C-alpha positions as protocol buffer text, in pm:
chain_id: "A"
residue {
  index: 1
  type: MET
  ca { x: 0 y: 0 z: 0 }
}
residue {
  index: 2
  type: THR
  ca { x: 123 y: 350 z: -86 }
}
residue {
  index: 3
  type: ALA
  ca { x: 63 y: 595 z: 200 }
}
residue {
  index: 4
  type: LYS
  ca { x: -63 y: 941 z: 110 }
}
residue {
  index: 5
  type: VAL
  ca { x: 130 y: 1224 z: 276 }
}
residue {
  index: 6
  type: PHE
  ca { x: -41 y: 1563 z: 318 }
}
residue {
  index: 7
  type: PHE
  ca { x: 166 y: 1879 z: 381 }
}
residue {
  index: 8
  type: SER
  ca { x: 2 y: 2137 z: 607 }
}
residue {
  index: 9
  type: TYR
  ca { x: 217 y: 2450 z: 594 }
}
residue {
  index: 10
  type: SER
  ca { x: 234 y: 2827 z: 559 }
}
residue {
  index: 11
  type: HIS
  ca { x: 335 y: 2958 z: 219 }
}
residue {
  index: 12
  type: ARG
  ca { x: 602 y: 3160 z: 402 }
}
residue {
  index: 13
  type: ASP
  ca { x: 774 y: 2823 z: 458 }
}
residue {
  index: 14
  type: GLU
  ca { x: 745 y: 2698 z: 101 }
}
residue {
  index: 15
  type: GLU
  ca { x: 1122 y: 2676 z: 49 }
}
residue {
  index: 16
  type: LEU
  ca { x: 1162 y: 2441 z: 345 }
}
residue {
  index: 17
  type: ARG
  ca { x: 864 y: 2236 z: 229 }
}
residue {
  index: 18
  type: ASN
  ca { x: 1032 y: 2195 z: -108 }
}
residue {
  index: 19
  type: GLU
  ca { x: 1354 y: 2081 z: 60 }
}
residue {
  index: 20
  type: LEU
  ca { x: 1167 y: 1829 z: 272 }
}
residue {
  index: 21
  type: GLU
  ca { x: 988 y: 1690 z: -31 }
}
residue {
  index: 22
  type: ILE
  ca { x: 1324 y: 1638 z: -200 }
}
residue {
  index: 23
  type: HIS
  ca { x: 1434 y: 1427 z: 97 }
}
residue {
  index: 24
  type: LEU
  ca { x: 1120 y: 1216 z: 60 }
}
residue {
  index: 25
  type: SER
  ca { x: 1209 y: 1131 z: -301 }
}
residue {
  index: 26
  type: THR
  ca { x: 1345 y: 786 z: -216 }
}
residue {
  index: 27
  type: LEU
  ca { x: 1017 y: 694 z: -49 }
}
residue {
  index: 28
  type: LYS
  ca { x: 826 y: 814 z: -355 }
}
residue {
  index: 29
  type: HIS
  ca { x: 1051 y: 621 z: -594 }
}
residue {
  index: 30
  type: GLN
  ca { x: 993 y: 308 z: -386 }
}
residue {
  index: 31
  type: LYS
  ca { x: 615 y: 365 z: -401 }
}
residue {
  index: 32
  type: ILE
  ca { x: 605 y: 378 z: -21 }
}
residue {
  index: 33
  type: ILE
  ca { x: 441 y: 722 z: -19 }
}
residue {
  index: 34
  type: GLU
  ca { x: 285 y: 978 z: -248 }
}
residue {
  index: 35
  type: THR
  ca { x: 276 y: 1343 z: -147 }
}
residue {
  index: 36
  type: TRP
  ca { x: 22 y: 1622 z: -183 }
}
residue {
  index: 37
  type: HIS
  ca { x: 14 y: 1993 z: -104 }
}
residue {
  index: 38
  type: ASP
  ca { x: -197 y: 2284 z: -223 }
}
residue {
  index: 39
  type: ARG
  ca { x: 44 y: 2376 z: -504 }
}
residue {
  index: 40
  type: ARG
  ca { x: -86 y: 2065 z: -681 }
}
residue {
  index: 41
  type: ILE
  ca { x: -431 y: 2218 z: -723 }
}
residue {
  index: 42
  type: GLY
  ca { x: -506 y: 2270 z: -1090 }
}
residue {
  index: 43
  type: SER
  ca { x: -651 y: 2578 z: -1253 }
}
residue {
  index: 44
  type: GLY
  ca { x: -1025 y: 2619 z: -1208 }
}
residue {
  index: 45
  type: LYS
  ca { x: -1045 y: 2388 z: -906 }
}
residue {
  index: 46
  type: GLU
  ca { x: -1202 y: 2500 z: -576 }
}
residue {
  index: 47
  type: LEU
  ca { x: -921 y: 2547 z: -323 }
}
residue {
  index: 48
  type: ASP
  ca { x: -1112 y: 2456 z: -6 }
}
residue {
  index: 49
  type: LYS
  ca { x: -1279 y: 2156 z: -166 }
}
residue {
  index: 50
  type: GLU
  ca { x: -952 y: 2017 z: -302 }
}
residue {
  index: 51
  type: ILE
  ca { x: -769 y: 2067 z: 28 }
}
residue {
  index: 52
  type: ASP
  ca { x: -1049 y: 1907 z: 231 }
}
residue {
  index: 53
  type: SER
  ca { x: -1070 y: 1610 z: -5 }
}
residue {
  index: 54
  type: ASN
  ca { x: -697 y: 1539 z: 4 }
}
residue {
  index: 55
  type: LEU
  ca { x: -677 y: 1588 z: 380 }
}
residue {
  index: 56
  type: GLU
  ca { x: -954 y: 1333 z: 427 }
}
residue {
  index: 57
  type: GLU
  ca { x: -767 y: 1082 z: 210 }
}
residue {
  index: 58
  type: ALA
  ca { x: -432 y: 1138 z: 386 }
}
residue {
  index: 59
  type: ASP
  ca { x: -264 y: 859 z: 580 }
}
residue {
  index: 60
  type: ILE
  ca { x: 15 y: 1082 z: 713 }
}
residue {
  index: 61
  type: VAL
  ca { x: -18 y: 1455 z: 784 }
}
residue {
  index: 62
  type: LEU
  ca { x: 300 y: 1660 z: 819 }
}
residue {
  index: 63
  type: LEU
  ca { x: 242 y: 1980 z: 1016 }
}
residue {
  index: 64
  type: LEU
  ca { x: 529 y: 2210 z: 912 }
}
residue {
  index: 65
  type: VAL
  ca { x: 544 y: 2416 z: 1229 }
}
residue {
  index: 66
  type: SER
  ca { x: 673 y: 2772 z: 1242 }
}
residue {
  index: 67
  type: PRO
  ca { x: 552 y: 3107 z: 1376 }
}
residue {
  index: 68
  type: TYR
  ca { x: 383 y: 3157 z: 1038 }
}
residue {
  index: 69
  type: PHE
  ca { x: 203 y: 2821 z: 1061 }
}
residue {
  index: 70
  type: ILE
  ca { x: 70 y: 2901 z: 1408 }
}
residue {
  index: 71
  type: ALA
  ca { x: -34 y: 3251 z: 1297 }
}
residue {
  index: 72
  type: SER
  ca { x: -228 y: 3114 z: 998 }
}
residue {
  index: 73
  type: SER
  ca { x: -596 y: 3073 z: 1083 }
}
residue {
  index: 74
  type: TYR
  ca { x: -642 y: 2823 z: 802 }
}
residue {
  index: 75
  type: CYS
  ca { x: -345 y: 2606 z: 901 }
}
residue {
  index: 76
  type: TYR
  ca { x: -412 y: 2621 z: 1274 }
}
residue {
  index: 77
  type: GLU
  ca { x: -790 y: 2621 z: 1301 }
}
residue {
  index: 78
  type: ILE
  ca { x: -889 y: 2409 z: 1002 }
}
residue {
  index: 79
  type: GLU
  ca { x: -612 y: 2181 z: 874 }
}
residue {
  index: 80
  type: MET
  ca { x: -448 y: 2114 z: 1210 }
}
residue {
  index: 81
  type: GLN
  ca { x: -776 y: 2055 z: 1394 }
}
residue {
  index: 82
  type: ARG
  ca { x: -901 y: 1806 z: 1134 }
}
residue {
  index: 83
  type: ALA
  ca { x: -563 y: 1633 z: 1120 }
}
residue {
  index: 84
  type: LEU
  ca { x: -562 y: 1582 z: 1498 }
}
residue {
  index: 85
  type: GLU
  ca { x: -917 y: 1444 z: 1485 }
}
residue {
  index: 86
  type: LYS
  ca { x: -803 y: 1186 z: 1231 }
}
residue {
  index: 87
  type: HIS
  ca { x: -494 y: 1115 z: 1443 }
}
residue {
  index: 88
  type: GLU
  ca { x: -698 y: 1051 z: 1758 }
}
residue {
  index: 89
  type: LYS
  ca { x: -937 y: 821 z: 1569 }
}
residue {
  index: 90
  type: GLY
  ca { x: -648 y: 626 z: 1420 }
}
residue {
  index: 91
  type: GLU
  ca { x: -741 y: 735 z: 1069 }
}
residue {
  index: 92
  type: ALA
  ca { x: -407 y: 908 z: 1006 }
}
residue {
  index: 93
  type: ARG
  ca { x: -68 y: 974 z: 1163 }
}
residue {
  index: 94
  type: VAL
  ca { x: 21 y: 1333 z: 1246 }
}
residue {
  index: 95
  type: ILE
  ca { x: 390 y: 1426 z: 1254 }
}
residue {
  index: 96
  type: PRO
  ca { x: 471 y: 1783 z: 1362 }
}
residue {
  index: 97
  type: VAL
  ca { x: 789 y: 1896 z: 1184 }
}
residue {
  index: 98
  type: ILE
  ca { x: 944 y: 2193 z: 1364 }
}
residue {
  index: 99
  type: LEU
  ca { x: 1089 y: 2434 z: 1108 }
}
residue {
  index: 100
  type: HIS
  ca { x: 1163 y: 2740 z: 1322 }
}
residue {
  index: 101
  type: PRO
  ca { x: 1167 y: 2822 z: 1695 }
}
residue {
  index: 102
  type: CYS
  ca { x: 815 y: 2902 z: 1815 }
}
residue {
  index: 103
  type: ASP
  ca { x: 576 y: 2838 z: 2105 }
}
residue {
  index: 104
  type: TRP
  ca { x: 447 y: 2502 z: 1983 }
}
residue {
  index: 105
  type: HIS
  ca { x: 466 y: 2293 z: 2302 }
}
residue {
  index: 106
  type: SER
  ca { x: 146 y: 2448 z: 2438 }
}
residue {
  index: 107
  type: THR
  ca { x: -52 y: 2390 z: 2118 }
}
residue {
  index: 108
  type: PRO
  ca { x: -297 y: 2100 z: 2070 }
}
residue {
  index: 109
  type: PHE
  ca { x: -28 y: 1906 z: 1878 }
}
residue {
  index: 110
  type: GLY
  ca { x: 230 y: 1970 z: 2152 }
}
residue {
  index: 111
  type: LYS
  ca { x: 159 y: 1623 z: 2295 }
}
residue {
  index: 112
  type: VAL
  ca { x: 240 y: 1451 z: 1964 }
}
residue {
  index: 113
  type: LEU
  ca { x: 598 y: 1332 z: 1907 }
}
residue {
  index: 114
  type: ALA
  ca { x: 762 y: 1598 z: 1692 }
}
residue {
  index: 115
  type: MET
  ca { x: 1052 y: 1578 z: 1451 }
}
residue {
  index: 116
  type: PRO
  ca { x: 1345 y: 1634 z: 1428 }
}
residue {
  index: 117
  type: THR
  ca { x: 1460 y: 1463 z: 1749 }
}
residue {
  index: 118
  type: ASP
  ca { x: 1349 y: 1643 z: 2066 }
}
residue {
  index: 119
  type: GLY
  ca { x: 1162 y: 1896 z: 1851 }
}
residue {
  index: 120
  type: LYS
  ca { x: 1482 y: 2083 z: 1762 }
}
residue {
  index: 121
  type: PRO
  ca { x: 1396 y: 2332 z: 1484 }
}
residue {
  index: 122
  type: ILE
  ca { x: 1540 y: 2248 z: 1144 }
}
residue {
  index: 123
  type: SER
  ca { x: 1665 y: 2606 z: 1109 }
}
residue {
  index: 124
  type: LYS
  ca { x: 1890 y: 2554 z: 1414 }
}
residue {
  index: 125
  type: TYR
  ca { x: 2086 y: 2267 z: 1254 }
}
residue {
  index: 126
  type: PRO
  ca { x: 2430 y: 2358 z: 1114 }
}
residue {
  index: 127
  type: ASN
  ca { x: 2349 y: 2125 z: 824 }
}
residue {
  index: 128
  type: PRO
  ca { x: 1970 y: 2112 z: 772 }
}
residue {
  index: 129
  type: HIS
  ca { x: 2003 y: 1796 z: 562 }
}
residue {
  index: 130
  type: ASP
  ca { x: 2069 y: 1607 z: 888 }
}
residue {
  index: 131
  type: ALA
  ca { x: 1732 y: 1726 z: 1016 }
}
residue {
  index: 132
  type: PHE
  ca { x: 1547 y: 1649 z: 693 }
}
residue {
  index: 133
  type: LEU
  ca { x: 1694 y: 1297 z: 700 }
}
residue {
  index: 134
  type: GLU
  ca { x: 1548 y: 1241 z: 1048 }
}
residue {
  index: 135
  type: VAL
  ca { x: 1207 y: 1353 z: 923 }
}
residue {
  index: 136
  type: ALA
  ca { x: 1230 y: 1126 z: 619 }
}
residue {
  index: 137
  type: LYS
  ca { x: 1310 y: 828 z: 843 }
}
residue {
  index: 138
  type: ALA
  ca { x: 1011 y: 910 z: 1064 }
}
residue {
  index: 139
  type: VAL
  ca { x: 783 y: 923 z: 759 }
}
residue {
  index: 140
  type: ARG
  ca { x: 922 y: 588 z: 641 }
}
residue {
  index: 141
  type: ASP
  ca { x: 853 y: 431 z: 982 }
}
residue {
  index: 142
  type: ALA
  ca { x: 499 y: 572 z: 990 }
}
residue {
  index: 143
  type: ALA
  ca { x: 424 y: 445 z: 639 }
}
residue {
  index: 144
  type: LYS
  ca { x: 563 y: 102 z: 731 }
}
residue {
  index: 145
  type: ASN
  ca { x: 343 y: 83 z: 1041 }
}
residue {
  index: 146
  type: ILE
  ca { x: 35 y: 185 z: 842 }
}
residue {
  index: 147
  type: SER
  ca { x: 109 y: -82 z: 582 }
}
residue {
  index: 148
  type: GLN
  ca { x: 152 y: -350 z: 849 }
}
residue {
  index: 149
  type: GLU
  ca { x: -174 y: -251 z: 1017 }
}
residue {
  index: 150
  type: ASN
  ca { x: -361 y: -271 z: 687 }
}
residue {
  index: 151
  type: ASP
  ca { x: -210 y: -614 z: 617 }
}
residue {
  index: 152
  type: THR
  ca { x: -346 y: -750 z: 947 }
}
residue {
  index: 153
  type: GLN
  ca { x: -699 y: -618 z: 894 }
}
residue {
  index: 154
  type: PRO
  ca { x: -957 y: -871 z: 767 }
}
residue {
  index: 155
  type: MET
  ca { x: -1037 y: -853 z: 399 }
}
residue {
  index: 156
  type: LEU
  ca { x: -1372 y: -690 z: 322 }
}
residue {
  index: 157
  type: PRO
  ca { x: -1567 y: -698 z: -3 }
}
residue {
  index: 158
  type: SER
  ca { x: -1449 y: -407 z: -211 }
}
residue {
  index: 159
  type: VAL
  ca { x: -1696 y: -150 z: -330 }
}
residue {
  index: 160
  type: VAL
  ca { x: -1580 y: 44 z: -631 }
}
residue {
  index: 161
  type: SER
  ca { x: -1727 y: 391 z: -666 }
}
residue {
  index: 162
  type: SER
  ca { x: -1804 y: 514 z: -1013 }
}
residue {
  index: 163
  type: GLU
  ca { x: -1644 y: 842 z: -912 }
}
residue {
  index: 164
  type: LYS
  ca { x: -1307 y: 676 z: -844 }
}
residue {
  index: 165
  type: LYS
  ca { x: -1195 y: 566 z: -1186 }
}
residue {
  index: 166
  type: LYS
  ca { x: -840 y: 465 z: -1254 }
}
residue {
  index: 167
  type: ILE
  ca { x: -638 y: 762 z: -1371 }
}
residue {
  index: 168
  type: ILE
  ca { x: -405 y: 691 z: -1661 }
}
residue {
  index: 169
  type: GLN
  ca { x: -118 y: 939 z: -1667 }
}
residue {
  index: 170
  type: LYS
  ca { x: -14 y: 1072 z: -2005 }
}
residue {
  index: 171
  type: PRO
  ca { x: 356 y: 1078 z: -2092 }
}
residue {
  index: 172
  type: ARG
  ca { x: 514 y: 1418 z: -2046 }
}
residue {
  index: 173
  type: SER
  ca { x: 850 y: 1591 z: -2063 }
}
residue {
  index: 174
  type: SER
  ca { x: 1056 y: 1643 z: -1749 }
}
residue {
  index: 175
  type: ASN
  ca { x: 1187 y: 1969 z: -1897 }
}
residue {
  index: 176
  type: LEU
  ca { x: 917 y: 2203 z: -1767 }
}
residue {
  index: 177
  type: ARG
  ca { x: 1114 y: 2480 z: -1595 }
}
residue {
  index: 178
  type: VAL
  ca { x: 1038 y: 2836 z: -1700 }
}
residue {
  index: 179
  type: LYS
  ca { x: 1254 y: 3134 z: -1611 }
}
residue {
  index: 180
  type: LYS
  ca { x: 1099 y: 3393 z: -1383 }
}
residue {
  index: 181
  type: ASP
  ca { x: 1157 y: 3749 z: -1270 }
}
residue {
  index: 182
  type: PHE
  ca { x: 1217 y: 3798 z: -898 }
}
residue {
  index: 183
  type: SER
  ca { x: 1059 y: 4096 z: -725 }
}
residue {
  index: 184
  type: GLU
  ca { x: 1235 y: 4336 z: -489 }
}
residue {
  index: 185
  type: ARG
  ca { x: 1031 y: 4190 z: -203 }
}
residue {
  index: 186
  type: GLU
  ca { x: 1141 y: 3834 z: -285 }
}
residue {
  index: 187
  type: LYS
  ca { x: 1505 y: 3938 z: -296 }
}
residue {
  index: 188
  type: ASP
  ca { x: 1481 y: 4124 z: 36 }
}
residue {
  index: 189
  type: GLU
  ca { x: 1306 y: 3831 z: 205 }
}
residue {
  index: 190
  type: PHE
  ca { x: 1565 y: 3588 z: 69 }
}
residue {
  index: 191
  type: LEU
  ca { x: 1845 y: 3807 z: 204 }
}
residue {
  index: 192
  type: GLU
  ca { x: 1685 y: 3825 z: 550 }
}
residue {
  index: 193
  type: LYS
  ca { x: 1626 y: 3449 z: 563 }
}
residue {
  index: 194
  type: SER
  ca { x: 1983 y: 3389 z: 445 }
}
residue {
  index: 195
  type: TYR
  ca { x: 2121 y: 3606 z: 725 }
}
residue {
  index: 196
  type: GLU
  ca { x: 1921 y: 3410 z: 984 }
}
residue {
  index: 197
  type: TYR
  ca { x: 2041 y: 3084 z: 833 }
}
residue {
  index: 198
  type: ILE
  ca { x: 2404 y: 3198 z: 851 }
}
residue {
  index: 199
  type: ALA
  ca { x: 2360 y: 3313 z: 1213 }
}
residue {
  index: 200
  type: ASN
  ca { x: 2209 y: 2977 z: 1314 }
}
residue {
  index: 201
  type: HIS
  ca { x: 2479 y: 2792 z: 1120 }
}
residue {
  index: 202
  type: PHE
  ca { x: 2754 y: 2979 z: 1305 }
}
residue {
  index: 203
  type: GLU
  ca { x: 2591 y: 2930 z: 1645 }
}
residue {
  index: 204
  type: GLY
  ca { x: 2553 y: 2556 z: 1589 }
}
residue {
  index: 205
  type: SER
  ca { x: 2901 y: 2516 z: 1439 }
}
residue {
  index: 206
  type: LEU
  ca { x: 3067 y: 2700 z: 1727 }
}
residue {
  index: 207
  type: GLU
  ca { x: 2888 y: 2479 z: 1980 }
}
residue {
  index: 208
  type: GLU
  ca { x: 2997 y: 2164 z: 1796 }
}
residue {
  index: 209
  type: LEU
  ca { x: 3355 y: 2289 z: 1754 }
}
residue {
  index: 210
  type: GLU
  ca { x: 3385 y: 2350 z: 2128 }
}
residue {
  index: 211
  type: SER
  ca { x: 3235 y: 2011 z: 2217 }
}
residue {
  index: 212
  type: ARG
  ca { x: 3490 y: 1829 z: 2000 }
}
residue {
  index: 213
  type: ASN
  ca { x: 3805 y: 2010 z: 2114 }
}
residue {
  index: 214
  type: ASN
  ca { x: 3917 y: 2043 z: 2475 }
}
residue {
  index: 215
  type: VAL
  ca { x: 4144 y: 2341 z: 2407 }
}
residue {
  index: 216
  type: ILE
  ca { x: 3873 y: 2535 z: 2223 }
}
residue {
  index: 217
  type: LYS
  ca { x: 3617 y: 2773 z: 2369 }
}
residue {
  index: 218
  type: THR
  ca { x: 3375 y: 2973 z: 2158 }
}
residue {
  index: 219
  type: LYS
  ca { x: 3140 y: 3267 z: 2192 }
}
residue {
  index: 220
  type: PHE
  ca { x: 2843 y: 3357 z: 1975 }
}
residue {
  index: 221
  type: LYS
  ca { x: 2681 y: 3693 z: 2043 }
}
residue {
  index: 222
  type: ARG
  ca { x: 2389 y: 3866 z: 1874 }
}
residue {
  index: 223
  type: ILE
  ca { x: 2452 y: 4239 z: 1896 }
}
residue {
  index: 224
  type: ASP
  ca { x: 2109 y: 4323 z: 1754 }
}
residue {
  index: 225
  type: ALA
  ca { x: 1866 y: 4183 z: 1498 }
}
residue {
  index: 226
  type: ASN
  ca { x: 2108 y: 4249 z: 1211 }
}
residue {
  index: 227
  type: HIS
  ca { x: 2454 y: 4191 z: 1366 }
}
residue {
  index: 228
  type: PHE
  ca { x: 2633 y: 3904 z: 1539 }
}
residue {
  index: 229
  type: THR
  ca { x: 2990 y: 3820 z: 1636 }
}
residue {
  index: 230
  type: ALA
  ca { x: 3167 y: 3485 z: 1656 }
}
residue {
  index: 231
  type: THR
  ca { x: 3487 y: 3424 z: 1852 }
}
residue {
  index: 232
  type: ILE
  ca { x: 3707 y: 3113 z: 1877 }
}
residue {
  index: 233
  type: TYR
  ca { x: 3948 y: 3087 z: 2171 }
}
residue {
  index: 234
  type: LYS
  ca { x: 4237 y: 2839 z: 2172 }
}
residue {
  index: 235
  type: ASN
  ca { x: 4396 y: 2790 z: 2512 }
}
residue {
  index: 236
  type: ASP
  ca { x: 4196 y: 3096 z: 2623 }
}
residue {
  index: 237
  type: LYS
  ca { x: 4351 y: 3321 z: 2356 }
}
residue {
  index: 238
  type: VAL
  ca { x: 4158 y: 3462 z: 2061 }
}
residue {
  index: 239
  type: ALA
  ca { x: 4246 y: 3246 z: 1761 }
}
residue {
  index: 240
  type: SER
  ca { x: 3988 y: 3384 z: 1519 }
}
residue {
  index: 241
  type: GLU
  ca { x: 3687 y: 3614 z: 1530 }
}
residue {
  index: 242
  type: CYS
  ca { x: 3447 y: 3791 z: 1301 }
}
residue {
  index: 243
  type: LYS
  ca { x: 3145 y: 4017 z: 1278 }
}
residue {
  index: 244
  type: ILE
  ca { x: 2867 y: 3940 z: 1029 }
}
residue {
  index: 245
  type: TRP
  ca { x: 2582 y: 4176 z: 959 }
}
residue {
  index: 246
  type: LEU
  ca { x: 2282 y: 4226 z: 735 }
}
residue {
  index: 247
  type: GLY
  ca { x: 2333 y: 4551 z: 552 }
}
residue {
  index: 248
  type: GLY
  ca { x: 2062 y: 4518 z: 291 }
}
residue {
  index: 249
  type: ARG
  ca { x: 2082 y: 4527 z: -88 }
}
residue {
  index: 250
  type: ARG
  ca { x: 2111 y: 4905 z: -101 }
}
residue {
  index: 251
  type: SER
  ca { x: 2379 y: 4941 z: 166 }
}
residue {
  index: 252
  type: PHE
  ca { x: 2757 y: 4973 z: 141 }
}
residue {
  index: 253
  type: SER
  ca { x: 2794 y: 4596 z: 181 }
}
residue {
  index: 254
  type: ASN
  ca { x: 2523 y: 4529 z: -80 }
}
residue {
  index: 255
  type: GLY
  ca { x: 2389 y: 4239 z: 128 }
}
residue {
  index: 256
  type: ILE
  ca { x: 2548 y: 4033 z: 406 }
}
residue {
  index: 257
  type: ALA
  ca { x: 2894 y: 4145 z: 516 }
}
residue {
  index: 258
  type: TYR
  ca { x: 3187 y: 3978 z: 697 }
}
residue {
  index: 259
  type: SER
  ca { x: 3464 y: 4152 z: 890 }
}
residue {
  index: 260
  type: THR
  ca { x: 3754 y: 4005 z: 1086 }
}
residue {
  index: 261
  type: ASN
  ca { x: 3736 y: 4310 z: 1314 }
}
residue {
  index: 262
  type: THR
  ca { x: 3449 y: 4267 z: 1563 }
}
residue {
  index: 263
  type: SER
  ca { x: 3472 y: 4629 z: 1679 }
}
residue {
  index: 264
  type: SER
  ca { x: 3474 y: 4790 z: 1334 }
}
residue {
  index: 265
  type: ASN
  ca { x: 3190 y: 4998 z: 1195 }
}
residue {
  index: 266
  type: ASP
  ca { x: 2977 y: 4877 z: 906 }
}
residue {
  index: 267
  type: ASN
  ca { x: 3189 y: 5061 z: 649 }
}
residue {
  index: 268
  type: SER
  ca { x: 3483 y: 4822 z: 692 }
}
residue {
  index: 269
  type: LEU
  ca { x: 3456 y: 4465 z: 565 }
}
residue {
  index: 270
  type: ASN
  ca { x: 3662 y: 4174 z: 433 }
}
residue {
  index: 271
  type: GLU
  ca { x: 3392 y: 3996 z: 233 }
}
residue {
  index: 272
  type: SER
  ca { x: 3025 y: 4035 z: 144 }
}
residue {
  index: 273
  type: MET
  ca { x: 2740 y: 3844 z: -21 }
}
residue {
  index: 274
  type: SER
  ca { x: 2489 y: 3994 z: -262 }
}
residue {
  index: 275
  type: VAL
  ca { x: 2166 y: 3846 z: -400 }
}
residue {
  index: 276
  type: GLU
  ca { x: 2181 y: 3706 z: -754 }
}
residue {
  index: 277
  type: ASN
  ca { x: 1970 y: 3464 z: -955 }
}
residue {
  index: 278
  type: ASP
  ca { x: 2008 y: 3223 z: -1247 }
}
residue {
  index: 279
  type: GLY
  ca { x: 1659 y: 3283 z: -1380 }
}
residue {
  index: 280
  type: TYR
  ca { x: 1511 y: 3002 z: -1171 }
}
residue {
  index: 281
  type: ASP
  ca { x: 1628 y: 3045 z: -811 }
}
residue {
  index: 282
  type: LEU
  ca { x: 1783 y: 3306 z: -584 }
}
residue {
  index: 283
  type: PHE
  ca { x: 2143 y: 3267 z: -466 }
}
residue {
  index: 284
  type: LEU
  ca { x: 2414 y: 3452 z: -278 }
}
residue {
  index: 285
  type: LYS
  ca { x: 2726 y: 3565 z: -461 }
}
residue {
  index: 286
  type: PRO
  ca { x: 3049 y: 3650 z: -273 }
}
residue {
  index: 287
  type: MET
  ca { x: 3243 y: 3959 z: -371 }
}
residue {
  index: 288
  type: GLY
  ca { x: 3553 y: 3737 z: -385 }
}
residue {
  index: 289
  type: MET
  ca { x: 3780 y: 3940 z: -158 }
}
residue {
  index: 290
  type: SER
  ca { x: 3873 y: 3634 z: 52 }
}
residue {
  index: 291
  type: PHE
  ca { x: 3963 y: 3408 z: -243 }
}
residue {
  index: 292
  type: ILE
  ca { x: 3829 y: 3106 z: -55 }
}
residue {
  index: 293
  type: ARG
  ca { x: 3663 y: 2919 z: -342 }
}
residue {
  index: 294
  type: GLN
  ca { x: 3423 y: 2967 z: -629 }
}
residue {
  index: 295
  type: GLY
  ca { x: 3050 y: 2900 z: -614 }
}
residue {
  index: 296
  type: GLU
  ca { x: 2882 y: 2562 z: -613 }
}
residue {
  index: 297
  type: ASN
  ca { x: 2766 y: 2594 z: -972 }
}
residue {
  index: 298
  type: GLY
  ca { x: 3085 y: 2733 z: -1121 }
}
residue {
  index: 299
  type: ARG
  ca { x: 2944 y: 3085 z: -1153 }
}
residue {
  index: 300
  type: GLY
  ca { x: 3002 y: 3206 z: -800 }
}
residue {
  index: 301
  type: LEU
  ca { x: 2641 y: 3145 z: -694 }
}
residue {
  index: 302
  type: LEU
  ca { x: 2593 y: 2992 z: -349 }
}
residue {
  index: 303
  type: SER
  ca { x: 2295 y: 2847 z: -166 }
}
residue {
  index: 304
  type: GLN
  ca { x: 2226 y: 2960 z: 191 }
}
residue {
  index: 305
  type: GLN
  ca { x: 2423 y: 2662 z: 320 }
}
residue {
  index: 306
  type: GLY
  ca { x: 2704 y: 2727 z: 74 }
}
residue {
  index: 307
  type: ALA
  ca { x: 2724 y: 3092 z: 181 }
}
residue {
  index: 308
  type: ALA
  ca { x: 2732 y: 2996 z: 549 }
}
residue {
  index: 309
  type: GLU
  ca { x: 3014 y: 2747 z: 483 }
}
residue {
  index: 310
  type: TYR
  ca { x: 3199 y: 3011 z: 280 }
}
residue {
  index: 311
  type: PHE
  ca { x: 3199 y: 3253 z: 573 }
}
residue {
  index: 312
  type: TRP
  ca { x: 3272 y: 2972 z: 821 }
}
residue {
  index: 313
  type: GLU
  ca { x: 3577 y: 2870 z: 619 }
}
residue {
  index: 314
  type: ILE
  ca { x: 3718 y: 3222 z: 656 }
}
residue {
  index: 315
  type: LEU
  ca { x: 3670 y: 3204 z: 1033 }
}
residue {
  index: 316
  type: ILE
  ca { x: 3809 y: 2853 z: 1084 }
}
residue {
  index: 317
  type: ASN
  ca { x: 4101 y: 2889 z: 840 }
}
residue {
  index: 318
  type: PRO
  ca { x: 4351 y: 3036 z: 1094 }
}
residue {
  index: 319
  type: LEU
  ca { x: 4310 y: 2724 z: 1309 }
}
residue {
  index: 320
  type: GLN
  ca { x: 4373 y: 2484 z: 1022 }
}
């Protein structure tokens, strides 16, 4: 049996939903699951009707939890409530997936085992692929349990509805990407999310670096919403430090800036990242002042993770 997975999420978290769906690809290839979310609704279809229908058919419901999810009346009061009803009746499995830090423990789904482990937000992982892998394993386990339960149930005479006819898929091309124009708002939001990702990446990496090395101590400090510093001590002496800040696309730094001087003003920097695109997705492009390495795609364009690693390499380099 192929389990149907329903994504309940805020459109503000669409990028993370896309990443999670990529990590579920193995399960889809193996016909263990099939996935559905509201972006699958075709033109001319009624949104509420399509969402309700697919939620009712779902075997597994993934609640992609973030401040935006909790703030959404539709996600919280309609999709979540119905999903929990199905969960309590044994009609579906609900798995809360914590994307960002938020007050979720006191919500109705706070009693349900959340993923990743211990409900640690995916955005707090130095490498988010580790977190997505944990979620994928949880979905696999849930689908396996559902399949085993269905195998042990007594066989009942099947009733075929005339409305549920077998759908024959037509062959199609896999080359369906179309270039798009990105708005100023999309670029600004991408830059802000990228800064938060880099800050979380540094905080998590510093903690892990200290835990693995007895002679190393670290300090991560948020100066304000747009600035943070990172310091690495070796034998209680400063071995490397930096300041990273969000300057904005119209600032001197033209994006996210890096300085090896933690006490400098924002007009002095050693490296910076600006927002670029390849016609399909948004990326970060280093100015190239540090000469660390070129971009992941050969054109100097970096993902959020790639940009965080780029800056981290500058910081860790003096110790290596």
